[in-house]
C-alpha positions in Angstrom: 97.7 199.5 -8.9 93.7 199.9 -8.5 92.2 197.9 -5.8 92.0 194.1 -6.4 93.8 194.4 -9.8 97.3 194.1 -11.1 99.2 197.2 -12.1 99.3 197.6 -15.6 98.8 201.0 -16.7 100.8 202.9 -14.3 103.9 202.8 -16.4 104.1 206.6 -17.2 105.1 207.5 -20.7 105.3 211.2 -20.5 108.1 211.7 -17.7 110.6 214.3 -17.6 113.6 212.6 -18.9 113.0 209.0 -18.3 110.2 209.1 -20.6 108.3 210.4 -24.0 107.1 213.8 -22.7 107.3 215.0 -26.4 106.4 211.8 -28.1 103.6 212.5 -30.7 99.9 211.3 -30.2 99.8 207.8 -31.7 103.1 206.7 -30.3 102.5 203.3 -29.2 104.5 201.2 -26.8 104.3 197.4 -27.2 104.9 195.1 -24.0 105.3 191.6 -23.7 105.4 189.0 -21.1 103.7 186.2 -19.1 101.3 185.9 -16.3 101.1 182.6 -14.3 102.5 181.1 -17.6 100.2 182.8 -20.0 101.6 185.2 -22.7 100.5 188.8 -22.2 100.8 191.8 -24.3 99.9 195.5 -23.4 99.6 198.3 -26.0 100.1 201.6 -24.4 99.3 204.6 -26.8 99.7 208.3 -26.6 96.2 210.0 -27.2 95.6 213.5 -29.2 92.7 213.9 -26.5 93.4 216.0 -23.5 91.2 216.1 -20.2 91.4 218.9 -17.9 90.9 217.9 -14.2 91.6 220.3 -11.3 92.0 222.8 -14.0 95.1 221.2 -15.2 95.3 219.8 -18.8 96.3 216.3 -19.0 97.5 214.1 -21.4 95.5 210.8 -22.1 97.2 207.3 -22.5 95.4 204.6 -23.4 96.4 201.2 -22.3 94.9 197.9 -23.7 96.1 194.6 -21.9 95.7 191.1 -23.4 96.2 187.5 -22.0 96.4 184.9 -24.3 95.5 187.2 -27.3 92.1 188.2 -25.7 91.9 191.8 -24.4 91.0 191.6 -20.9 91.5 195.7 -20.0 90.9 198.9 -21.7 92.2 202.0 -19.4 92.6 205.6 -20.0 95.2 207.4 -17.6 95.8 211.0 -17.1 99.0 212.7 -16.6 100.5 216.3 -16.3 103.8 217.6 -15.7 104.8 220.5 -13.7 107.3 223.3 -14.4 110.0 221.6 -12.2 109.7 218.4 -14.3 107.6 216.0 -11.9 104.9 213.9 -13.6 101.5 213.5 -12.0 98.8 210.9 -12.1 95.4 212.6 -12.1 93.3 209.2 -12.4 92.2 206.6 -14.8 89.0 205.3 -16.3 89.2 201.6 -16.3 87.2 198.5 -17.8 87.7 195.1 -17.1 86.7 192.8 -19.9 85.2 189.3 -20.6 86.3 187.2 -23.4 83.5 188.7 -25.5 84.6 192.1 -24.8 81.8 192.9 -22.4 82.6 195.0 -19.2 82.8 193.0 -16.4 83.6 196.2 -14.0 84.9 199.6 -13.8 86.3 198.9 -10.1 89.4 201.2 -9.8 88.6 204.1 -11.6 89.0 207.3 -10.4 89.6 211.0 -11.0 91.6 213.8 -9.0 89.2 216.3 -7.8 86.3 213.6 -7.4 85.2 212.2 -4.1 88.1 213.8 -2.5 90.9 212.0 -4.8 94.0 214.0 -5.5 96.9 213.6 -8.0 99.6 210.9 -7.1 103.1 211.6 -8.0 104.0 209.1 -10.9 107.7 209.9 -11.4 110.0 212.7 -9.7 111.9 214.9 -11.9 115.1 214.1 -9.6 114.7 210.9 -8.0 116.9 209.6 -5.3 117.5 206.2 -3.8 115.1 205.9 -0.7 112.4 208.5 -2.0 108.9 207.2 -1.1 105.5 208.7 -2.8 102.1 207.8 -3.3 101.3 207.2 -7.0 97.4 207.1 -6.4 95.5 209.0 -4.0 91.9 207.8 -4.2 90.9 206.7 -0.7 89.3 203.2 -0.8 89.9 202.8 -4.5 93.7 203.0 -5.5 96.5 203.7 -3.1 99.7 202.7 -4.9 103.1 203.4 -3.6 106.6 203.6 -4.8 110.1 203.7 -3.6 113.2 204.5 -5.5 115.6 201.6 -5.2 118.4 202.6 -7.6 119.4 205.0 -10.4 122.1 202.6 -11.8 120.6 199.1 -12.6 120.9 197.4 -16.1 119.0 195.1 -18.1 118.2 193.7 -21.6 114.8 193.5 -23.0 113.8 192.9 -26.6 113.8 196.3 -27.7 117.3 196.9 -26.5 119.8 196.9 -23.4 119.8 199.9 -21.2 122.5 200.9 -18.2 121.9 203.3 -15.5 118.0 202.6 -15.1 115.7 203.7 -12.7 114.4 201.0 -10.3 111.4 201.3 -8.5 109.4 199.2 -5.9 105.7 199.5 -5.9 103.1 198.2 -3.5 99.5 198.7 -2.7 97.7 198.3 0.7 94.9 196.3 -1.1 97.3 193.8 -1.9 99.8 193.6 1.1 102.0 190.6 -0.4 102.3 191.9 -3.9 105.6 193.6 -4.4 106.6 194.9 -8.0 109.8 196.3 -9.5 109.8 198.4 -12.4 112.6 199.8 -14.7 112.8 203.0 -16.3 115.4 204.1 -19.2 116.2 207.8 -19.8 114.7 209.3 -23.0 112.6 206.0 -23.4 110.5 205.7 -20.3 109.2 202.2 -18.7 111.0 199.1 -20.1 110.6 196.3 -17.7 108.5 195.0 -14.7 108.6 192.0 -12.7 106.2 191.0 -9.9 108.9 189.3 -7.3 106.4 188.4 -4.4 102.7 187.8 -4.3 102.3 186.8 -8.0 104.1 185.4 -11.3 104.2 188.1 -13.7 106.8 189.9 -16.0 106.7 192.3 -18.7 109.1 194.0 -21.1 109.3 196.5 -23.8 109.4 194.8 -27.5 109.1 197.8 -29.5 107.8 201.4 -29.9 105.5 202.1 -33.1 104.9 205.9 -34.4 101.6 206.5 -36.0 100.9 210.0 -36.9 97.5 211.2 -35.7 
C-alpha cells in the first residue's frame, strides 16, 4: 500500500499459475465490498499498453476504485514476470480523486529506477509458508511487505468457491497497525481481501469480463 493509503491495486493479475498471465488486453476483474460500512467497487483491467522500466517490458494494469459509486482513485500498475515465473512490481502511477473527479494528490506514485526505487516481488513462482518479501521498494513512498501464511485455504466469493488458496499477510511500515489478508486462486488470481486489524474493509471477486481490444 502506498504511504497513507489503503492497499487497492496491489492485487496482481499477471501471476504465474495463480493469475492471468495470458489474459488478453481488456480483461476486467470486478470486485465489490465495503469500507467502514460504505459500498466499494474495484475495476481492474489488463491494458494493451506496455511500459519499459529498467529495460524490462512491463504489463500495464489499470485499477479504478469506487466508494458509494464515486470514483476515488485511478491507478496504473506495472508488472513483469521473469523466466522462473516470479512476478515483479515495477511501480504505479496513482491519482486520488475528489467527488468531481479532480486530482487531489498523486502521493504514492513511484517507478522502479527512479529516485533509487527497485522492483518489488509481488508473487513468487513457488511460494512456501513463512516466505517474507517486499512488494514495493520505494523508500519513503511505498514499502509494502507480504508473508505467505498458507497454501491450502478455502473461501467462497460471489464469483465462485475455491480450495487450495494461497493466503498472504500484508503490512506497511507507514501504517503499522494495519494488517490485510489476501487470497489467490490458481488460474484466477486475486479473489478476496480482508483488513483484519487497523481498519474495516473487505473486497471479493464478483465477475470477470473479457472485452477484446
